[in-house]
Structure formats: C-alpha cells, structure tokens
C-alpha positions in Angstrom: 0.0 -0.1 -0.1 1.4 3.7 -0.9 0.9 6.2 1.6 0.6 9.9 0.7 0.7 13.1 2.7 -2.8 14.6 3.1 -2.7 18.3 2.1 -0.6 20.4 4.4 -1.4 18.2 7.4 1.1 15.6 9.2 -1.1 13.0 8.2 0.2 10.0 5.9 -3.1 8.2 4.5 -3.2 5.1 2.6 -3.9 5.5 -1.2 -7.1 3.4 -0.8 -9.2 4.1 2.4 -12.4 2.5 3.9 -15.6 4.2 3.6 -18.4 2.8 6.0 -21.9 4.1 5.0 -23.0 0.5 4.6 -22.3 -0.3 8.3 -25.7 -0.8 9.9 -28.0 -0.8 6.9 -26.5 -3.2 4.0 -24.0 -4.5 6.8 -24.3 -6.0 10.1 -21.9 -5.3 12.8 -20.3 -8.6 12.5 -19.6 -7.9 8.6 -18.5 -4.3 9.4 -15.8 -5.4 11.9 -14.8 -8.1 9.4 -14.3 -5.4 6.7 -12.4 -3.3 8.9 -10.2 -6.0 10.2 -9.4 -7.0 6.4 -8.7 -3.5 5.4 -6.3 -2.7 8.1 -4.4 -5.9 7.5 -3.9 -5.0 3.9 -2.5 -1.7 4.7 -5.7 0.8 4.9 -5.0 3.3 7.7 -7.6 5.7 6.8 -11.4 4.9 8.2 -14.1 7.3 6.9 -17.4 7.9 8.5 -20.3 10.4 9.4 -22.5 11.0 12.0 -25.5 10.8 9.6 -24.5 7.3 8.4 -25.6 4.8 7.4 -27.2 5.5 3.9 -29.7 5.9 3.0 -30.4 8.0 6.2 -33.2 7.1 8.6 -34.2 7.8 12.3 -34.1 4.1 13.0 -30.6 3.6 12.0 -28.7 6.9 12.3 -25.5 7.0 14.3 -25.3 3.0 13.9 -22.1 3.3 11.7 -20.2 5.3 14.1 -21.3 3.1 17.0 -20.2 -0.2 15.1 -16.7 1.4 14.4 -16.4 2.4 18.0 -17.1 -1.1 19.2 -14.1 -2.2 17.0 -11.9 0.9 17.4 -11.6 0.3 21.3 -9.6 -2.8 20.5 -7.3 -1.3 18.2 -4.0 0.4 18.3 -5.5 3.9 18.1 -2.1 5.8 17.1 -1.9 3.6 13.9 -5.1 4.5 12.6 -6.3 7.8 11.0 -10.3 8.3 11.7 -12.3 10.9 9.6 -16.1 11.6 10.5 -18.2 14.3 9.3 -20.8 16.8 10.7 -24.0 16.8 8.6 -25.3 20.1 7.0 -28.7 21.7 6.7 -31.5 21.8 4.1 -31.8 17.9 3.5 -34.4 17.0 6.2 -32.8 14.9 8.9 -34.9 16.4 11.8 -33.8 13.3 13.9 -30.2 14.9 14.0 -30.6 17.8 16.4 -33.8 18.8 15.1 -32.3 19.5 11.8 -28.5 20.0 11.6 -26.5 23.1 11.1 -23.0 24.1 10.9 -22.8 26.6 13.5 -20.7 26.7 16.9 -23.5 25.3 18.9 -23.9 22.2 16.5 -20.2 21.7 15.9 -19.3 21.2 19.6 -22.7 19.0 20.0 -21.9 16.9 17.0 -18.1 16.2 17.9 -19.0 15.2 21.3 -21.8 12.7 20.3 -19.4 11.2 17.4 -16.5 10.9 19.9 -18.6 9.0 22.4 -20.1 6.7 19.7 -16.5 6.1 18.4 -15.2 5.5 21.7 -12.2 7.6 21.3 -10.8 11.0 22.7 -10.0 12.3 19.3 -10.7 12.0 15.5 -7.9 12.7 13.1 -9.9 14.5 10.5 -13.3 16.3 11.1 -15.1 17.5 7.8 -18.3 19.4 7.2 -20.2 17.0 5.1 -21.9 19.6 3.0 -21.8 23.3 2.9 -24.1 25.1 5.5 -24.9 27.6 2.7 -26.9 26.9 -0.5 -24.6 25.2 -3.3 -25.7 22.7 -6.2 -24.7 19.4 -5.2 -25.5 15.5 -5.3 -26.5 15.7 -9.0 -27.5 19.3 -9.5 -24.6 21.2 -11.3 -26.1 24.6 -12.1 -25.8 27.4 -9.4 -28.9 29.4 -9.0 -28.5 32.6 -7.1 -32.4 32.7 -6.1 -31.7 29.6 -4.0 -29.4 31.5 -1.5 -30.4 31.4 2.1 -29.3 32.3 5.6 -26.1 30.5 6.5 -23.5 30.5 9.0 -20.5 32.7 8.4 -17.5 30.6 7.5 -15.6 32.6 9.8 -18.0 31.4 12.7 -17.7 27.8 11.4 -13.8 27.8 11.3 -13.8 29.5 14.6 -15.7 26.8 16.2 -13.6 24.0 14.6 -10.6 25.8 15.7 -11.9 25.5 19.3 -12.2 21.5 18.8 -8.5 21.6 17.5 -7.4 23.6 20.7 -9.1 21.1 22.8 -7.5 18.1 21.2 -10.8 16.6 19.9 -9.6 17.1 16.4 -6.3 16.9 14.8 -7.2 18.3 11.2 -10.5 19.8 9.7 -11.6 19.3 6.0 -14.6 19.9 3.7 -16.8 17.7 1.6 -19.1 18.3 -1.3 -17.6 21.7 -1.6 -16.8 24.2 -4.6 -13.9 26.1 -5.5 -15.1 29.3 -4.2 -15.9 27.4 -0.8 -12.3 25.9 -0.7 -10.8 29.4 -1.4 -12.8 31.2 1.1 -12.4 28.7 3.8 -8.5 29.0 3.1 -8.4 32.8 2.8 -10.4 33.5 5.9 -8.6 31.0 8.0 -5.2 32.7 7.2 -6.8 36.1 7.7 -8.0 35.2 11.3 -5.0 32.8 12.2 -7.5 29.8 12.5 -6.9 26.1 11.6 -6.7 25.5 7.9 -8.8 22.8 6.0 -6.4 20.0 5.0 -8.9 18.0 2.8 -11.8 18.1 0.5 -14.0 14.8 0.1 -15.9 15.0 -3.2 -17.0 12.6 -5.7 -14.7 11.4 -8.4 -14.7 8.8 -10.8 -14.5 7.8 -14.7 -18.1 9.6 -15.2 -17.6 12.6 -13.0 -14.3 14.4 -13.3 -15.8 17.9 -12.7 -13.1 17.9 -10.0 -10.6 18.6 -12.7 -11.8 21.8 -14.1 -11.8 24.3 -11.1 -10.9 22.4 -7.8 -7.9 20.7 -9.1 -6.2 24.3 -9.4 -7.5 25.5 -6.0 -6.6 22.5 -4.0 -3.2 22.5 -5.8 -2.5 26.0 -5.0 -3.8 25.9 -1.6 -2.3 22.3 -0.6 -5.7 20.8 0.2 -6.0 16.9 -0.5 -8.5 15.1 -2.4 -10.2 12.3 -0.8 -12.4 10.8 -3.7 -15.6 9.1 -3.0 -18.0 7.1 -5.0 -15.0 5.9 -7.4 -17.3 3.0 -8.6 -20.2 5.4 -9.3 -22.6 3.7 -6.7 -21.6 0.3 -8.6 -22.4 1.4 -12.1 -18.4 1.3 -13.0 -18.7 -2.4 -11.7 -20.7 -3.2 -15.0 -23.4 -4.9 -12.7 -26.3 -2.7 -13.8 -25.6 -3.3 -17.4 -25.5 -7.1 -16.8 -28.7 -6.6 -14.7 -30.6 -3.6 -14.3 -32.3 -4.9 -11.2 -28.9 -5.9 -9.4 -28.9 -5.4 -5.8 -27.1 -2.4 -4.8 -27.6 1.1 -3.8 -29.1 2.3 -6.8 -32.0 -0.3 -6.6 -32.2 -0.4 -2.9 -32.4 3.4 -2.5 -33.4 4.9 -5.8 -33.7 8.5 -4.4 -29.8 8.4 -3.8 -29.0 7.3 -7.2 -30.3 10.6 -9.0 -26.7 11.4 -10.1 -26.6 8.3 -12.2 -30.2 8.4 -13.9 -28.7 10.3 -16.7 -28.8 9.5 -20.5 -25.3 8.8 -21.2 -24.4 6.8 -17.9 -25.2 3.4 -19.6 -23.5 3.9 -22.9 -20.5 5.4 -21.1 -20.4 2.6 -18.6 -20.3 0.1 -21.6 -17.2 1.7 -23.0 -15.3 1.6 -20.0 -16.3 -2.1 -19.4 -14.9 -2.6 -23.1 -11.6 -1.0 -22.0 -11.4 -3.0 -18.9 -12.0 -6.2 -21.0 -9.5 -5.2 -23.4 -6.9 -4.7 -20.8 -8.0 -8.0 -18.8 -9.0 -6.2 -16.0 -12.3 -6.1 -14.2 -14.2 -2.9 -14.7 -13.9 -2.3 -10.9 -10.3 -2.5 -10.9 -10.1 -0.2 -14.0 -12.1 2.6 -12.2 -10.3 2.5 -9.1 -6.7 2.2 -10.7 -7.7 5.2 -12.6 -9.0 7.4 -9.5 -5.9 6.3 -7.5 -3.2 7.3 -9.9 -4.7 10.8 -10.6 -1.9 13.3 -9.5 -4.4 15.3 -7.2 -5.6 12.0 -5.5 -4.6 11.9 -1.8 -7.0 8.7 -1.0 -9.9 6.7 -3.0 -12.4 5.8 -0.6 -13.9 2.3 -0.9 -17.2 1.1 0.1 -18.2 -2.5 -0.2 -20.9 -4.6 1.1 -18.9 -7.9 1.2 -15.4 -9.2 1.7 -15.2 -10.6 -1.8 -15.8 -7.1 -3.3 -13.4 -5.3 -0.7 -10.8 -7.9 -1.6 -11.2 -7.2 -5.3 -11.0 -3.3 -4.6 -8.0 -3.4 -2.5 -6.2 -5.6 -5.1 -6.3 -2.7 -7.6 -3.7 -1.0 -5.4 -1.0 -2.9 -7.2 -2.6 -1.9 -10.7 -1.1 1.0 -12.8 -2.8 1.8 -16.0 -0.7 2.0 -19.2 -0.7 4.8 -21.6 -2.4 3.1 -24.0 -5.4 2.4 -21.5 -5.2 6.0 -20.5 -5.7 7.2 -24.2 -8.5 5.1 -24.3 -10.2 6.4 -21.3 -9.5 9.9 -22.5 -11.3 9.1 -25.8 -14.4 7.9 -24.0 -14.2 11.0 -21.9 -14.3 13.2 -24.8 -17.4 11.2 -26.2 -19.3 11.2 -23.1 -18.0 14.1 -20.8 -19.1 13.7 -17.3 -22.0 12.0 -17.8 -22.9 11.3 -13.9 -21.8 14.7 -12.3 
C-alpha cells in the first residue's frame, strides 16, 4: 500500500481507504468488523465515516455506523489509525439529528462530542463538514442558482468553532466535503486572515463518469495544498458493470432510488459499456480499471472504497497493485471526450 501526505497536514494516508456508509444498513456489525479487520491487515489506515451514516439515512438507523466502528476501534492500536468523520449540514431534512443539523458553533460542539462517544475515542484525526451550510448545487445538481441562496452560518464562525475543537484536542485536522472552488478558497483565505486552523482536505465525488473536480477544484486544491479524498469511485456500482448485466442487480441504486439521482442520466449506460470494453481489452475487471484510474490521478490523496461484502473489498484492495498503461489512459480519454462527465 502506498501512503500519501494529506494536504498540508502531518497525516500520511493510505492511497485506498475504507468508507463505511453501508455499516448498519447493508452490513451487520459483524460484517462491518470483518471489513475493518481485512482492510487494516492490507495496509488501509484511513477509516471514513459520518454522524448521519448509514445511507440511506433513517431515524431508525442513524448513528449506527459510528457505533459499530467504536465497538471495533476500542480494541485497536489507536495511534496507527486515521479516523475521519463528518458533521451533517442543513436543508436535507434529517430532523432526527439535532432537530435539523446546522454547521454553527452550537451544532459543531454537540456533534463532535456525540461522535467521540460513539467512536469510543478521545479524538478524531480529520473532522469534515459533510456539505456546506450555505446553498450550493450538489448531489447531481450542477447549475448554480443565486435565487436559491439562504441564510447561512458565516464561514468565519464555522472555522472559529472548528479551531476550538483543535485547541481542545478533540480534532487534529479539519476538512470539507461536497465543496466548490469558491468554498475552498474562502475557507483557506479566512483561516489565514484570522489565524485559524486551515482545511487540509476535501472529500468530493470523483470517478470515470464524474471528473468535474479537474476543472476548477484541482487548481484551487493544488495552489492551497488541500488533498482530495475521492468518494464514489465506482459510481454507486455502475462502474462495476453490474447494472449493465442486470438493471435490477442488488445495490444502492436499486435499494435506495432517491440516492441514485446522479446516475439517472442519459449517457451513463453508454459510457459504462465503453469503460467495460476498455477493462475487458486490458484484462482487468471494470472495478479495477475505475479504482486504478482514480488512485493514480496526480491530485488524489486517497480513494474511499465502499463494499458490502468481503469479496468486493478484496477485489477493490487488489487494485492498489495496478497501474494503467499509457494506451489504456488514451482510451479512457477518448471515451471521456465522447461522454464528458455523464454523472456529475
């Protein structure tokens, strides 16, 4: 396993990391612990979770994921692991989280204390804002609409509260998720202006069918030394090819249709078939092709894996040994020109 510096932090993260949003919904606690054991034994050191997990979010299951991880984490050598979690943002419902989550001082302090209790640890290594407190287009929406702007917590207040967590030793580093170039720039600028903790990472979707990170965020993150934690590298299972073989295949797309809106786009099946063809010609599985692509991008700090079985996790982790040839990369670029970002 390769290890990479995460932005301007002192964290060296594994190039492949373990996402956990299936724990408590699609995976039992025993299955979750088996995944954690296997991933760690194969070099993964970054475990990513969130207070709102598992997905799809429900009042009956909320917080299970952190609880499952905590029951495992208390038996581990804590200083060998990098644990990341997230505070939920507003505007998506979730009234069962603090009567509707916000990213303000009160909610930030309440959220981290609850996460630490569930995780059974005295600190997290990376604390992330799951999505912005302000309005931004996200989760499949791509066009900014100024009429949708709403009252939001000033970034200075968010950073000030997060800095309090760092000072208290509850959090080592802070990061963003589902952010925009303007958001990253403002968080970095205001932190520098006020002498507060700087963000070290951004966790955004990045995969063969969503390369929007490359246009604006890649430059901003490079210039500000903010590392990318790439989520959904298999596009909710589309890039495994299983939905081409069987549109009703079991997976998050079919189990939780509302969370698959990013992928209900006209060119997704056609692009998937082309990437499957490239994988077959290269004698790789489609999943291995997709993961090797995301892992070897120059701006990628770590690619977050999500699996519902050990067999899937084993295949995904094996992609750490694969580097794509120049010929394969050329073929990928040809398809990208034909179907640019079909699932942004």
